[in-house]
C-alpha positions in Angstrom: 0.1 -0.3 0.2 1.6 3.3 -1.1 1.8 6.8 1.0 -0.9 8.0 -1.4 -3.4 5.4 -0.6 -3.1 5.5 2.5 -3.7 9.3 2.6 -6.8 9.2 0.0 -8.2 6.2 2.7 -8.0 8.0 5.9 -9.3 11.3 4.3 -12.1 9.5 2.7 -12.9 8.2 6.2 -13.2 11.5 8.1 -15.3 12.7 5.0 -17.4 9.5 6.2 -17.5 10.4 9.9 -18.4 14.2 9.4 -21.4 12.9 6.6 -22.3 10.7 9.6 -22.3 13.2 12.2 -24.5 15.6 10.4 -26.8 13.5 9.5 -27.3 11.9 12.9 -27.4 16.0 14.2 -30.5 16.4 11.8 -32.2 13.6 12.7 -34.6 13.8 15.2 -35.9 10.7 15.5 -34.1 8.4 18.6 -34.7 4.9 16.3 -32.9 7.0 13.2 -29.9 7.6 15.1 -29.5 4.8 16.9 -29.2 3.4 13.3 -27.0 5.5 12.3 -25.0 5.2 14.7 -24.8 1.7 14.5 -24.2 1.6 10.3 -21.1 3.8 11.2 -19.5 1.7 14.5 -20.0 -1.2 12.3 -18.4 0.5 9.4 -15.5 2.1 11.2 -14.6 -1.4 13.1 -14.8 -3.7 9.6 -12.3 -1.2 8.1 -9.8 -1.0 11.3 -9.7 -4.8 10.7 
């Protein structure tokens, strides 16, 4: 894996986290908030393995 690839993956992960944070902040439904958090946690955990 090159340095450029690692940098792109980190940039994409940061962008994804910000998008999820914005979606969580906008939602008024506790159920939707829980679902977004579950998706975010499973997404980032599987990438780090």
